[in-house]
C-alpha positions in Angstrom: 0.3 0.1 0.0 1.3 3.3 -1.0 1.9 6.4 2.1 -0.3 9.0 0.0 -3.1 5.8 0.5 -2.2 5.2 4.0 -1.8 9.1 4.9 -5.4 8.8 3.3 -7.1 6.7 4.6 -5.2 7.7 8.8 -7.5 11.4 7.9 -10.4 9.8 7.2 -10.5 7.6 10.7 -10.0 10.5 12.8 -12.0 12.8 10.3 -15.2 9.9 11.5 -13.9 9.9 15.1 -14.4 13.7 16.1 -17.2 14.1 14.1 -18.6 11.2 16.2 -18.0 13.2 19.1 -19.0 16.2 18.2 -22.6 15.1 19.3 -20.3 15.1 23.3 -18.7 18.2 23.4 -21.2 20.0 22.5 -22.8 22.3 25.1 -19.9 21.4 26.8 -19.1 24.7 28.1 -21.9 25.8 29.6 -22.5 21.6 31.7 -18.7 23.2 33.4 -20.3 26.3 34.1 -22.8 25.0 36.2 -21.1 22.2 37.6 -19.0 24.9 39.1 -22.0 27.2 39.9 -23.0 24.2 42.2 -22.5 22.8 45.8 -17.9 21.2 46.1 -18.3 17.9 45.3 -17.2 15.7 48.4 -14.3 14.0 49.1 -13.9 10.3 48.4 -14.5 8.5 52.4 -11.2 7.9 52.2 -9.7 11.2 51.8 -12.4 12.3 54.6 -10.5 9.2 56.8 -7.2 10.2 56.5 -7.6 14.0 56.4 -9.1 13.2 59.9 -6.1 11.6 61.6 -3.9 14.4 60.0 -0.6 14.9 61.5 -1.8 18.5 61.3 -5.2 17.8 63.2 -3.7 16.0 66.4 -3.3 17.8 69.3 0.5 16.4 70.7 -1.7 16.0 74.0 -4.1 12.7 72.9 -1.4 12.2 70.4 0.8 10.6 74.3 -3.1 10.5 76.1 -3.2 7.5 73.3 -0.3 6.3 72.8 -0.4 5.6 76.5 -3.9 4.1 77.2 -2.9 1.4 74.7 0.5 0.9 76.1 -2.2 -0.1 79.1 -4.7 -1.7 77.5 -1.7 -4.1 75.2 0.4 -4.9 79.3 -2.9 -6.0 80.5 -3.8 -8.4 77.5 -0.5 -9.2 77.9 -1.0 -9.7 81.6 -3.9 -11.9 80.8 -2.7 -14.1 77.9 0.7 -15.2 79.5 0.3 -18.2 81.7 1.7 -17.5 85.0 3.6 -19.8 87.4 2.9 -20.5 90.6 4.6 -23.6 92.5 2.1 -25.8 94.1 2.4 -25.6 97.9 4.7 -28.9 98.6 2.8 -32.2 100.2 5.7 -35.0 98.8 7.8 -36.4 96.5 6.8 -37.6 93.0 8.9 -39.4 90.6 9.0 -38.4 87.3 11.6 -40.9 86.0 11.9 -42.0 82.0 14.2 -44.9 79.6 15.5 -41.7 77.3 19.1 -42.6 76.0 21.1 -41.6 74.0 19.1 -38.8 74.1 20.5 -35.4 74.9 18.3 -33.5 77.1 15.2 -35.2 78.5 12.0 -32.2 80.1 8.7 -33.0 81.4 6.1 -30.4 81.6 2.9 -30.3 83.2 -0.4 -29.3 84.6 1.4 -29.3 88.3 4.1 -26.1 86.1 1.9 -24.3 83.9 2.9 -26.9 80.7 6.9 -25.3 81.6 9.8 -27.8 80.8 11.3 -29.1 84.4 14.7 -30.5 83.1 14.8 -34.2 84.1 18.8 -36.0 85.2 20.7 -38.6 83.9 23.7 -38.6 87.0 24.6 -41.6 85.9 24.7 -41.9 82.3 23.1 -44.9 81.9 20.1 -43.9 79.6 17.7 -43.4 83.0 16.4 -39.5 83.2 14.3 -38.4 86.4 13.6 -35.4 88.8 11.3 -35.2 91.9 9.0 -32.5 92.1 6.9 -32.0 94.5 3.3 -32.0 94.0 0.0 -31.9 96.7 -2.7 -34.6 96.1 -4.3 -34.3 92.8 -5.2 -35.4 89.3 -2.2 -34.5 86.8 -2.2 -34.7 82.9 2.0 -34.9 81.9 4.0 -35.2 79.2 7.7 -36.2 78.2 9.8 -34.3 75.7 12.4 -35.7 74.6 15.2 -33.9 72.8 12.5 -31.8 71.4 10.1 -35.3 70.7 7.0 -35.1 72.9 6.0 -38.3 74.1 3.6 -38.2 75.7 3.1 -41.8 77.3 3.9 -42.4 80.0 4.4 -46.6 81.0 4.4 -45.7 85.0 1.5 -43.6 84.2 -2.5 -44.1 85.3 -3.9 -43.7 82.0 -3.7 -41.4 79.5 -5.7 -38.4 77.3 -6.2 -37.1 74.0 -5.8 -33.6 73.8 -5.1 -30.7 71.4 -4.7 -33.8 69.3 -1.7 -35.3 71.0 -1.5 -38.0 73.7 -0.7 -36.7 77.3 -0.1 -38.8 80.3 -2.4 -38.6 83.8 -0.8 -39.9 87.5 -2.8 -40.0 90.2 -1.2 -38.3 93.8 -2.4 -38.8 97.1 -6.4 -38.7 98.2 -9.2 -40.9 99.3 -9.9 -42.9 95.2 -7.2 -40.4 94.0 
């Protein structure tokens, strides 16, 4: 196709587009003037929210008070969500023992320690780990953790229960039927 014919086709296409758009341009000036004379358009919701929290509108005193309030609420919620270990009154020595030859670290966790680990020891190197914990009469759930692996079924336990998908051992200490 020769260049002068291509040029002619492009001019005709542009002319058709301009003619098609002319009706939309008729009265444009009047519409613009009426719009400007009317009430101002309300800014979008997002810009109204962001301007409400603009640093220029926040007084330093209120900002400080708000920060202190958020800090106090955070501390209060943190204290409620962190289990606090309170040792039970001692009434008798209870031996926790597990055979774990070759283990590097063994702990016992249970409801008596708020599920915080208590280290067991293998004093003579024979693979039998033990610790004595003073506990009052009651029912206790516990498990051993051997080199980071959960061992919830102690052969010396009175029974086993499944909690959160894992087994734990149950031990009854003292009392009538306990």
